[in-house]
PQR file of N, CA, C, O and H, with PARSE charges and radii, in Angstrom:
ATOM      1  N   MET A   1      12.897  73.262  67.311 -0.4000 1.5000
ATOM      2  CA  MET A   1      13.615  72.204  66.578 -0.0000 2.0000
ATOM      3  C   MET A   1      13.950  71.019  67.627  0.5500 1.7000
ATOM      4  O   MET A   1      13.834  71.197  68.840 -0.5500 1.4000
ATOM      5  N   THR A   2      14.300  70.007  67.160 -0.4000 1.5000
ATOM      6  CA  THR A   2      14.437  68.786  67.534 -0.0000 2.0000
ATOM      7  C   THR A   2      15.525  68.217  67.285  0.5500 1.7000
ATOM      8  O   THR A   2      16.161  68.922  66.502 -0.5500 1.4000
ATOM      9  H   THR A   2      14.394  69.862  66.175  0.4000 1.0000
ATOM     10  N   SER A   3      16.194  67.080  67.616 -0.4000 1.5000
ATOM     11  CA  SER A   3      17.514  66.607  66.925 -0.0000 2.0000
ATOM     12  C   SER A   3      16.807  65.547  66.015  0.5500 1.7000
ATOM     13  O   SER A   3      17.113  65.411  64.831 -0.5500 1.4000
ATOM     14  H   SER A   3      15.677  66.507  68.252  0.4000 1.0000
ATOM     15  N   GLY A   4      15.666  64.666  66.755 -0.4000 1.5000
ATOM     16  CA  GLY A   4      15.377  63.604  65.868 -0.0000 2.0000
ATOM     17  C   GLY A   4      15.512  62.308  66.360  0.5500 1.7000
ATOM     18  O   GLY A   4      15.197  61.276  65.768 -0.5500 1.4000
ATOM     19  H   GLY A   4      15.417  64.776  67.717  0.4000 1.0000
ATOM     20  N   ILE A   5      16.178  62.451  67.887 -0.4000 1.5000
ATOM     21  CA  ILE A   5      16.866  61.269  68.350 -0.0000 2.0000
ATOM     22  C   ILE A   5      15.675  61.498  69.795  0.5500 1.7000
ATOM     23  O   ILE A   5      15.537  62.459  70.552 -0.5500 1.4000
ATOM     24  H   ILE A   5      16.434  63.289  68.367  0.4000 1.0000
ATOM     25  N   TYR A   6      14.916  60.086  69.728 -0.4000 1.5000
ATOM     26  CA  TYR A   6      14.247  59.392  71.075 -0.0000 2.0000
ATOM     27  C   TYR A   6      15.064  58.133  71.837  0.5500 1.7000
ATOM     28  O   TYR A   6      15.676  57.077  71.676 -0.5500 1.4000
ATOM     29  H   TYR A   6      15.028  59.306  69.112  0.4000 1.0000
ATOM     30  N   PHE A   7      14.720  58.817  72.500 -0.4000 1.5000
ATOM     31  CA  PHE A   7      15.573  57.602  74.084 -0.0000 2.0000
ATOM     32  C   PHE A   7      14.366  57.950  75.106  0.5500 1.7000
ATOM     33  O   PHE A   7      13.576  58.894  75.074 -0.5500 1.4000
ATOM     34  H   PHE A   7      14.223  59.675  72.631  0.4000 1.0000
ATOM     35  N   TYR A   8      14.481  56.889  76.015 -0.4000 1.5000
ATOM     36  CA  TYR A   8      13.522  56.835  77.528 -0.0000 2.0000
ATOM     37  C   TYR A   8      15.005  56.840  78.457  0.5500 1.7000
ATOM     38  O   TYR A   8      16.171  56.552  78.187 -0.5500 1.4000
ATOM     39  H   TYR A   8      15.122  56.122  76.042  0.4000 1.0000
ATOM     40  N   THR A   9      14.317  57.312  79.648 -0.4000 1.5000
ATOM     41  CA  THR A   9      14.889  57.658  80.927 -0.0000 2.0000
ATOM     42  C   THR A   9      15.717  56.517  81.504  0.5500 1.7000
ATOM     43  O   THR A   9      16.720  56.640  82.206 -0.5500 1.4000
ATOM     44  H   THR A   9      13.370  57.547  79.868  0.4000 1.0000
ATOM     45  N   HIS A  10      14.942  55.001  80.959 -0.4000 1.5000
ATOM     46  CA  HIS A  10      15.204  53.932  81.278 -0.0000 2.0000
ATOM     47  C   HIS A  10      16.531  53.533  80.425  0.5500 1.7000
ATOM     48  O   HIS A  10      17.240  52.633  80.876 -0.5500 1.4000
ATOM     49  H   HIS A  10      14.127  54.901  80.388  0.4000 1.0000
ATOM     50  N   GLN A  11      16.871  54.139  79.273 -0.4000 1.5000
ATOM     51  CA  GLN A  11      17.888  53.818  78.488 -0.0000 2.0000
ATOM     52  C   GLN A  11      19.420  54.452  78.766  0.5500 1.7000
ATOM     53  O   GLN A  11      20.550  54.053  78.483 -0.5500 1.4000
ATOM     54  H   GLN A  11      16.295  54.870  78.906  0.4000 1.0000
ATOM     55  N   LEU A  12      18.798  55.864  79.593 -0.4000 1.5000
ATOM     56  CA  LEU A  12      20.262  56.841  79.893 -0.0000 2.0000
ATOM     57  C   LEU A  12      21.056  55.949  80.981  0.5500 1.7000
ATOM     58  O   LEU A  12      22.265  55.729  81.068 -0.5500 1.4000
ATOM     59  H   LEU A  12      17.880  56.188  79.822  0.4000 1.0000
ATOM     60  N   ARG A  13      19.547  55.329  82.105 -0.4000 1.5000
ATOM     61  CA  ARG A  13      20.036  54.467  83.452 -0.0000 2.0000
ATOM     62  C   ARG A  13      21.006  53.344  83.096  0.5500 1.7000
ATOM     63  O   ARG A  13      21.977  52.982  83.761 -0.5500 1.4000
ATOM     64  H   ARG A  13      18.566  55.507  82.035  0.4000 1.0000
ATOM     65  N   HIS A  14      20.520  52.792  81.782 -0.4000 1.5000
ATOM     66  CA  HIS A  14      21.140  51.548  81.535 -0.0000 2.0000
ATOM     67  C   HIS A  14      22.530  52.047  81.265  0.5500 1.7000
ATOM     68  O   HIS A  14      23.567  51.806  81.883 -0.5500 1.4000
ATOM     69  H   HIS A  14      19.731  53.086  81.242  0.4000 1.0000
ATOM     70  N   THR A  15      22.274  52.979  79.944 -0.4000 1.5000
ATOM     71  CA  THR A  15      24.006  53.433  79.225 -0.0000 2.0000
ATOM     72  C   THR A  15      24.751  54.186  80.472  0.5500 1.7000
ATOM     73  O   THR A  15      25.971  54.115  80.324 -0.5500 1.4000
ATOM     74  H   THR A  15      21.432  53.175  79.442  0.4000 1.0000
ATOM     75  N   PHE A  16      24.371  54.882  81.649 -0.4000 1.5000
ATOM     76  CA  PHE A  16      25.269  55.602  82.450 -0.0000 2.0000
ATOM     77  C   PHE A  16      25.589  53.951  83.465  0.5500 1.7000
ATOM     78  O   PHE A  16      26.808  53.924  83.634 -0.5500 1.4000
ATOM     79  H   PHE A  16      23.379  54.940  81.769  0.4000 1.0000
ATOM     80  N   ALA A  17      25.214  53.214  83.853 -0.4000 1.5000
ATOM     81  CA  ALA A  17      25.343  51.981  84.551 -0.0000 2.0000
ATOM     82  C   ALA A  17      26.517  51.418  84.059  0.5500 1.7000
ATOM     83  O   ALA A  17      27.461  51.152  84.804 -0.5500 1.4000
ATOM     84  H   ALA A  17      24.224  53.236  83.716  0.4000 1.0000
ATOM     85  N   THR A  18      26.533  51.158  82.509 -0.4000 1.5000
ATOM     86  CA  THR A  18      27.348  49.939  81.942 -0.0000 2.0000
ATOM     87  C   THR A  18      28.607  50.965  81.997  0.5500 1.7000
ATOM     88  O   THR A  18      29.608  50.882  82.710 -0.5500 1.4000
ATOM     89  H   THR A  18      25.767  51.374  81.904  0.4000 1.0000
ATOM     90  N   LEU A  19      28.204  52.143  80.857 -0.4000 1.5000
ATOM     91  CA  LEU A  19      29.931  53.026  80.909 -0.0000 2.0000
ATOM     92  C   LEU A  19      30.331  53.171  82.218  0.5500 1.7000
ATOM     93  O   LEU A  19      31.561  53.204  82.249 -0.5500 1.4000
ATOM     94  H   LEU A  19      27.392  52.210  80.279  0.4000 1.0000
ATOM     95  N   MET A  20      29.735  53.295  83.553 -0.4000 1.5000
ATOM     96  CA  MET A  20      30.328  53.587  84.783 -0.0000 2.0000
ATOM     97  C   MET A  20      31.347  52.084  85.174  0.5500 1.7000
ATOM     98  O   MET A  20      32.383  52.138  85.837 -0.5500 1.4000
ATOM     99  H   MET A  20      28.735  53.268  83.528  0.4000 1.0000
ATOM    100  N   LEU A  21      30.821  50.950  84.651 -0.4000 1.5000
ATOM    101  CA  LEU A  21      31.076  49.498  85.239 -0.0000 2.0000
ATOM    102  C   LEU A  21      32.663  49.289  83.940  0.5500 1.7000
ATOM    103  O   LEU A  21      33.776  48.893  84.286 -0.5500 1.4000
ATOM    104  H   LEU A  21      29.979  50.906  84.113  0.4000 1.0000
ATOM    105  N   GLU A  22      32.384  49.569  82.950 -0.4000 1.5000
ATOM    106  CA  GLU A  22      33.279  49.452  82.140 -0.0000 2.0000
ATOM    107  C   GLU A  22      34.451  50.341  82.403  0.5500 1.7000
ATOM    108  O   GLU A  22      35.556  50.103  81.915 -0.5500 1.4000
ATOM    109  H   GLU A  22      31.480  49.892  82.669  0.4000 1.0000
ATOM    110  N   GLY A  23      34.184  51.462  83.247 -0.4000 1.5000
ATOM    111  CA  GLY A  23      35.020  52.507  83.186 -0.0000 2.0000
ATOM    112  C   GLY A  23      36.048  52.438  84.538  0.5500 1.7000
ATOM    113  O   GLY A  23      37.047  53.134  84.723 -0.5500 1.4000
ATOM    114  H   GLY A  23      33.286  51.655  83.643  0.4000 1.0000
ATOM    115  N   GLY A  24      35.454  51.309  85.487 -0.4000 1.5000
ATOM    116  CA  GLY A  24      36.084  50.839  86.425 -0.0000 2.0000
ATOM    117  C   GLY A  24      35.657  50.955  87.597  0.5500 1.7000
ATOM    118  O   GLY A  24      36.374  50.762  88.578 -0.5500 1.4000
ATOM    119  H   GLY A  24      34.643  50.743  85.336  0.4000 1.0000
ATOM    120  N   CYS A  25      34.305  51.320  87.662 -0.4000 1.5000
ATOM    121  CA  CYS A  25      33.335  51.548  89.111 -0.0000 2.0000
ATOM    122  C   CYS A  25      32.944  50.135  89.359  0.5500 1.7000
ATOM    123  O   CYS A  25      32.733  49.288  88.490 -0.5500 1.4000
ATOM    124  H   CYS A  25      33.723  51.477  86.865  0.4000 1.0000
ATOM    125  N   ASP A  26      32.851  49.938  91.007 -0.4000 1.5000
ATOM    126  CA  ASP A  26      32.539  48.809  91.305 -0.0000 2.0000
ATOM    127  C   ASP A  26      31.365  49.058  91.549  0.5500 1.7000
ATOM    128  O   ASP A  26      30.948  50.198  91.752 -0.5500 1.4000
ATOM    129  H   ASP A  26      33.022  50.625  91.713  0.4000 1.0000
ATOM    130  N   ILE A  27      30.412  47.647  91.570 -0.4000 1.5000
ATOM    131  CA  ILE A  27      28.947  47.775  91.704 -0.0000 2.0000
ATOM    132  C   ILE A  27      28.083  48.263  92.780  0.5500 1.7000
ATOM    133  O   ILE A  27      26.897  48.590  92.769 -0.5500 1.4000
ATOM    134  H   ILE A  27      30.751  46.720  91.405  0.4000 1.0000
ATOM    135  N   PHE A  28      29.299  48.221  94.073 -0.4000 1.5000
ATOM    136  CA  PHE A  28      28.472  48.824  95.001 -0.0000 2.0000
ATOM    137  C   PHE A  28      28.087  50.179  94.967  0.5500 1.7000
ATOM    138  O   PHE A  28      26.961  50.634  95.171 -0.5500 1.4000
ATOM    139  H   PHE A  28      30.263  47.954  94.082  0.4000 1.0000
ATOM    140  N   SER A  29      29.386  50.933  94.621 -0.4000 1.5000
ATOM    141  CA  SER A  29      29.361  52.117  94.382 -0.0000 2.0000
ATOM    142  C   SER A  29      28.376  52.710  93.459  0.5500 1.7000
ATOM    143  O   SER A  29      27.806  53.782  93.667 -0.5500 1.4000
ATOM    144  H   SER A  29      30.300  50.563  94.455  0.4000 1.0000
ATOM    145  N   LEU A  30      28.179  51.837  92.264 -0.4000 1.5000
ATOM    146  CA  LEU A  30      27.397  52.148  91.388 -0.0000 2.0000
ATOM    147  C   LEU A  30      26.062  51.899  92.150  0.5500 1.7000
ATOM    148  O   LEU A  30      25.136  52.664  91.880 -0.5500 1.4000
ATOM    149  H   LEU A  30      28.641  50.967  92.095  0.4000 1.0000
ATOM    150  N   SER A  31      25.886  51.054  92.942 -0.4000 1.5000
ATOM    151  CA  SER A  31      24.382  51.013  93.381 -0.0000 2.0000
ATOM    152  C   SER A  31      23.943  52.083  94.158  0.5500 1.7000
ATOM    153  O   SER A  31      22.730  52.288  94.129 -0.5500 1.4000
ATOM    154  H   SER A  31      26.639  50.434  93.161  0.4000 1.0000
ATOM    155  N   LYS A  32      24.685  52.871  94.899 -0.4000 1.5000
ATOM    156  CA  LYS A  32      24.634  54.012  95.788 -0.0000 2.0000
ATOM    157  C   LYS A  32      24.077  54.917  94.687  0.5500 1.7000
ATOM    158  O   LYS A  32      22.906  55.291  94.624 -0.5500 1.4000
ATOM    159  H   LYS A  32      25.671  52.705  94.923  0.4000 1.0000
ATOM    160  N   MET A  33      24.945  55.190  93.924 -0.4000 1.5000
ATOM    161  CA  MET A  33      24.851  56.435  92.808 -0.0000 2.0000
ATOM    162  C   MET A  33      23.633  56.304  92.320  0.5500 1.7000
ATOM    163  O   MET A  33      23.029  57.330  92.010 -0.5500 1.4000
ATOM    164  H   MET A  33      25.896  54.886  93.975  0.4000 1.0000
ATOM    165  N   MET A  34      23.069  55.136  92.162 -0.4000 1.5000
ATOM    166  CA  MET A  34      21.804  54.706  91.393 -0.0000 2.0000
ATOM    167  C   MET A  34      20.693  54.971  92.291  0.5500 1.7000
ATOM    168  O   MET A  34      19.562  54.857  91.817 -0.5500 1.4000
ATOM    169  H   MET A  34      23.560  54.302  92.414  0.4000 1.0000
ATOM    170  N   GLY A  35      20.836  55.331  93.596 -0.4000 1.5000
ATOM    171  CA  GLY A  35      19.923  55.281  94.630 -0.0000 2.0000
ATOM    172  C   GLY A  35      19.443  53.805  95.124  0.5500 1.7000
ATOM    173  O   GLY A  35      18.362  53.710  95.703 -0.5500 1.4000
ATOM    174  H   GLY A  35      21.755  55.424  93.981  0.4000 1.0000
ATOM    175  N   HIS A  36      20.248  52.654  94.894 -0.4000 1.5000
ATOM    176  CA  HIS A  36      19.325  51.481  94.919 -0.0000 2.0000
ATOM    177  C   HIS A  36      19.498  51.309  96.314  0.5500 1.7000
ATOM    178  O   HIS A  36      20.441  51.942  96.789 -0.5500 1.4000
ATOM    179  H   HIS A  36      21.127  52.731  94.423  0.4000 1.0000
ATOM    180  N   SER A  37      18.715  50.494  97.226 -0.4000 1.5000
ATOM    181  CA  SER A  37      18.736  50.256  98.228 -0.0000 2.0000
ATOM    182  C   SER A  37      19.434  48.745  98.361  0.5500 1.7000
ATOM    183  O   SER A  37      20.354  48.572  99.161 -0.5500 1.4000
ATOM    184  H   SER A  37      17.950  49.980  96.840  0.4000 1.0000
ATOM    185  N   ASP A  38      18.880  47.556  97.434 -0.4000 1.5000
ATOM    186  CA  ASP A  38      19.200  46.384  97.260 -0.0000 2.0000
ATOM    187  C   ASP A  38      20.270  46.074  95.692  0.5500 1.7000
ATOM    188  O   ASP A  38      19.822  46.171  94.550 -0.5500 1.4000
ATOM    189  H   ASP A  38      18.133  47.697  96.784  0.4000 1.0000
ATOM    190  N   ILE A  39      21.548  45.744  96.000 -0.4000 1.5000
ATOM    191  CA  ILE A  39      22.450  45.637  94.989 -0.0000 2.0000
ATOM    192  C   ILE A  39      21.601  44.878  93.402  0.5500 1.7000
ATOM    193  O   ILE A  39      21.659  45.367  92.274 -0.5500 1.4000
ATOM    194  H   ILE A  39      21.912  45.665  96.928  0.4000 1.0000
ATOM    195  N   LYS A  40      20.925  43.693  93.778 -0.4000 1.5000
ATOM    196  CA  LYS A  40      20.311  43.087  93.081 -0.0000 2.0000
ATOM    197  C   LYS A  40      19.558  44.531  91.871  0.5500 1.7000
ATOM    198  O   LYS A  40      19.804  44.551  90.665 -0.5500 1.4000
ATOM    199  H   LYS A  40      20.878  43.296  94.695  0.4000 1.0000
ATOM    200  N   THR A  41      19.066  45.111  92.265 -0.4000 1.5000
ATOM    201  CA  THR A  41      18.078  46.151  91.503 -0.0000 2.0000
ATOM    202  C   THR A  41      19.469  46.564  90.846  0.5500 1.7000
ATOM    203  O   THR A  41      19.166  46.617  89.654 -0.5500 1.4000
ATOM    204  H   THR A  41      18.866  45.095  93.245  0.4000 1.0000
ATOM    205  N   THR A  42      20.346  46.773  90.906 -0.4000 1.5000
ATOM    206  CA  THR A  42      21.519  47.795  90.164 -0.0000 2.0000
ATOM    207  C   THR A  42      22.224  46.626  88.931  0.5500 1.7000
ATOM    208  O   THR A  42      22.841  47.130  87.993 -0.5500 1.4000
ATOM    209  H   THR A  42      20.592  46.730  91.874  0.4000 1.0000
ATOM    210  N   THR A  43      22.123  45.470  88.983 -0.4000 1.5000
ATOM    211  CA  THR A  43      22.469  44.248  88.114 -0.0000 2.0000
ATOM    212  C   THR A  43      21.332  44.158  86.929  0.5500 1.7000
ATOM    213  O   THR A  43      21.446  43.485  85.904 -0.5500 1.4000
ATOM    214  H   THR A  43      21.621  45.061  89.745  0.4000 1.0000
ATOM    215  N   ILE A  44      20.325  44.898  87.254 -0.4000 1.5000
ATOM    216  CA  ILE A  44      19.136  45.017  86.086 -0.0000 2.0000
ATOM    217  C   ILE A  44      19.875  45.639  85.111  0.5500 1.7000
ATOM    218  O   ILE A  44      19.850  45.064  84.023 -0.5500 1.4000
ATOM    219  H   ILE A  44      20.232  45.445  88.086  0.4000 1.0000
ATOM    220  N   TYR A  45      20.495  46.597  85.179 -0.4000 1.5000
ATOM    221  CA  TYR A  45      21.059  47.957  84.250 -0.0000 2.0000
ATOM    222  C   TYR A  45      22.311  47.519  84.175  0.5500 1.7000
ATOM    223  O   TYR A  45      22.995  48.402  83.657 -0.5500 1.4000
ATOM    224  H   TYR A  45      20.515  47.064  86.063  0.4000 1.0000
ATOM    225  N   LEU A  46      23.049  46.418  84.488 -0.4000 1.5000
ATOM    226  CA  LEU A  46      24.303  46.022  83.782 -0.0000 2.0000
ATOM    227  C   LEU A  46      24.377  45.227  82.919  0.5500 1.7000
ATOM    228  O   LEU A  46      24.252  44.020  83.124 -0.5500 1.4000
ATOM    229  H   LEU A  46      22.493  45.700  84.908  0.4000 1.0000
ATOM    230  N   ALA A  47      24.612  45.783  81.699 -0.4000 1.5000
ATOM    231  CA  ALA A  47      25.207  44.910  80.358 -0.0000 2.0000
ATOM    232  C   ALA A  47      26.555  45.344  79.783  0.5500 1.7000
ATOM    233  O   ALA A  47      26.807  46.216  78.951 -0.5500 1.4000
ATOM    234  H   ALA A  47      24.713  46.764  81.533  0.4000 1.0000
ATOM    235  N   ALA A  48      27.257  44.607  80.366 -0.4000 1.5000
ATOM    236  CA  ALA A  48      28.717  44.953  79.652 -0.0000 2.0000
ATOM    237  C   ALA A  48      28.774  44.343  78.615  0.5500 1.7000
ATOM    238  O   ALA A  48      28.104  43.325  78.438 -0.5500 1.4000
ATOM    239  H   ALA A  48      27.052  43.899  81.042  0.4000 1.0000
ATOM    240  N   SER A  49      29.565  44.823  77.740 -0.4000 1.5000
ATOM    241  CA  SER A  49      29.933  44.472  76.395 -0.0000 2.0000
ATOM    242  C   SER A  49      30.750  43.267  76.402  0.5500 1.7000
ATOM    243  O   SER A  49      31.443  42.822  77.317 -0.5500 1.4000
ATOM    244  H   SER A  49      30.109  45.649  77.884  0.4000 1.0000
ATOM    245  N   ALA A  50      30.558  42.826  75.266 -0.4000 1.5000
ATOM    246  CA  ALA A  50      31.305  41.221  74.834 -0.0000 2.0000
ATOM    247  C   ALA A  50      33.091  41.534  75.558  0.5500 1.7000
ATOM    248  O   ALA A  50      33.848  41.030  76.387 -0.5500 1.4000
ATOM    249  H   ALA A  50      29.995  43.187  74.523  0.4000 1.0000
ATOM    250  N   LYS A  51      33.044  43.033  74.304 -0.4000 1.5000
ATOM    251  CA  LYS A  51      34.667  43.286  74.194 -0.0000 2.0000
ATOM    252  C   LYS A  51      35.517  43.503  75.966  0.5500 1.7000
ATOM    253  O   LYS A  51      36.642  43.341  76.438 -0.5500 1.4000
ATOM    254  H   LYS A  51      32.430  43.443  73.630  0.4000 1.0000
ATOM    255  N   HIS A  52      34.194  43.938  76.437 -0.4000 1.5000
ATOM    256  CA  HIS A  52      35.058  44.413  78.272 -0.0000 2.0000
ATOM    257  C   HIS A  52      34.603  42.995  78.856  0.5500 1.7000
ATOM    258  O   HIS A  52      34.875  43.076  80.054 -0.5500 1.4000
ATOM    259  H   HIS A  52      33.279  44.069  76.054  0.4000 1.0000
ATOM    260  N   LEU A  53      34.192  42.065  78.674 -0.4000 1.5000
ATOM    261  CA  LEU A  53      33.867  41.054  79.396 -0.0000 2.0000
ATOM    262  C   LEU A  53      35.338  40.408  79.088  0.5500 1.7000
ATOM    263  O   LEU A  53      36.075  40.065  80.012 -0.5500 1.4000
ATOM    264  H   LEU A  53      33.971  41.999  77.701  0.4000 1.0000
ATOM    265  N   GLN A  54      35.652  40.289  77.908 -0.4000 1.5000
ATOM    266  CA  GLN A  54      37.107  39.483  76.834 -0.0000 2.0000
ATOM    267  C   GLN A  54      38.125  40.109  77.759  0.5500 1.7000
ATOM    268  O   GLN A  54      38.720  39.338  78.512 -0.5500 1.4000
ATOM    269  H   GLN A  54      35.053  40.567  77.157  0.4000 1.0000
ATOM    270  N   GLU A  55      38.413  41.414  77.811 -0.4000 1.5000
ATOM    271  CA  GLU A  55      39.156  41.903  78.511 -0.0000 2.0000
ATOM    272  C   GLU A  55      39.464  41.586  80.223  0.5500 1.7000
ATOM    273  O   GLU A  55      40.520  41.425  80.835 -0.5500 1.4000
ATOM    274  H   GLU A  55      37.929  42.040  77.199  0.4000 1.0000
ATOM    275  N   GLN A  56      38.483  41.583  80.521 -0.4000 1.5000
ATOM    276  CA  GLN A  56      38.746  41.269  81.745 -0.0000 2.0000
ATOM    277  C   GLN A  56      38.682  39.737  82.181  0.5500 1.7000
ATOM    278  O   GLN A  56      38.586  39.438  83.371 -0.5500 1.4000
ATOM    279  H   GLN A  56      37.626  41.714  80.024  0.4000 1.0000
ATOM    280  N   MET A  57      38.729  38.920  81.321 -0.4000 1.5000
ATOM    281  CA  MET A  57      39.204  37.410  81.756 -0.0000 2.0000
ATOM    282  C   MET A  57      40.014  37.448  81.206  0.5500 1.7000
ATOM    283  O   MET A  57      40.245  36.241  81.131 -0.5500 1.4000
ATOM    284  H   MET A  57      38.807  39.163  80.354  0.4000 1.0000
ATOM    285  N   GLU A  58      41.089  38.104  80.436 -0.4000 1.5000
ATOM    286  CA  GLU A  58      42.470  37.859  79.829 -0.0000 2.0000
ATOM    287  C   GLU A  58      42.926  38.294  81.159  0.5500 1.7000
ATOM    288  O   GLU A  58      43.889  37.618  81.519 -0.5500 1.4000
ATOM    289  H   GLU A  58      40.901  39.085  80.497  0.4000 1.0000
ATOM    290  N   LYS A  59      42.500  39.366  82.188 -0.4000 1.5000
ATOM    291  CA  LYS A  59      43.429  40.045  83.258 -0.0000 2.0000
ATOM    292  C   LYS A  59      43.293  38.692  84.355  0.5500 1.7000
ATOM    293  O   LYS A  59      43.882  38.957  85.403 -0.5500 1.4000
ATOM    294  H   LYS A  59      41.717  39.916  81.896  0.4000 1.0000
ATOM    295  N   HIS A  60      42.829  37.686  84.360 -0.4000 1.5000
ATOM    296  CA  HIS A  60      42.226  36.885  85.163 -0.0000 2.0000
ATOM    297  C   HIS A  60      43.881  36.117  85.460  0.5500 1.7000
ATOM    298  O   HIS A  60      44.643  35.773  84.556 -0.5500 1.4000
ATOM    299  H   HIS A  60      42.350  37.471  83.509  0.4000 1.0000
ATOM    300  N   PRO A  61      44.121  35.993  86.771 -0.5600 1.5000
ATOM    301  CA  PRO A  61      45.563  35.598  86.835  0.2800 2.0000
ATOM    302  C   PRO A  61      45.548  33.828  86.028  0.5500 1.7000
ATOM    303  O   PRO A  61      46.312  33.401  85.162 -0.5500 1.4000
ATOM    304  N   LEU A  62      44.703  33.312  86.529 -0.4000 1.5000
ATOM    305  CA  LEU A  62      44.364  31.740  85.818 -0.0000 2.0000
ATOM    306  C   LEU A  62      43.847  31.653  84.377  0.5500 1.7000
ATOM    307  O   LEU A  62      43.155  30.770  83.870 -0.5500 1.4000
ATOM    308  H   LEU A  62      44.083  33.659  87.232  0.4000 1.0000
ATOM    309  N   ASN A  63      44.507  33.140  83.658 -0.4000 1.5000
ATOM    310  CA  ASN A  63      43.812  33.075  82.302 -0.0000 2.0000
ATOM    311  C   ASN A  63      44.260  31.746  81.334  0.5500 1.7000
ATOM    312  O   ASN A  63      45.392  31.389  81.009 -0.5500 1.4000
ATOM    313  H   ASN A  63      45.069  33.857  84.070  0.4000 1.0000
ATOM    314  N   ILE A  64      43.300  31.315  81.091 -0.4000 1.5000
ATOM    315  CA  ILE A  64      43.401  30.096  80.025 -0.0000 2.0000
ATOM    316  C   ILE A  64      42.700  30.230  78.771  0.5500 1.7000
ATOM    317  O   ILE A  64      42.647  29.332  77.931 -0.5500 1.4000
ATOM    318  H   ILE A  64      42.380  31.605  81.356  0.4000 1.0000
ATOM    319  N   PHE A  65      42.154  31.383  78.656 -0.4000 1.5000
ATOM    320  CA  PHE A  65      41.710  31.744  77.734 -0.0000 2.0000
ATOM    321  C   PHE A  65      42.236  32.275  76.388  0.5500 1.7000
ATOM    322  O   PHE A  65      41.446  32.619  75.508 -0.5500 1.4000
ATOM    323  H   PHE A  65      42.197  32.113  79.338  0.4000 1.0000
TER
END
């Protein structure tokens, strides 16, 4: 019996990275968790939601948004 939900390993890595970032994990720790030797590789997986980005901009001390 199958669930009918299909996904690829890449989708799981992308989701993991995005959720960790949005949960407050720093990119350097995330890079280590994902086994990347170069942080640039980690940034490929990161796609923060528009809501998360807006929240981060609102936290900035020079918030003019």
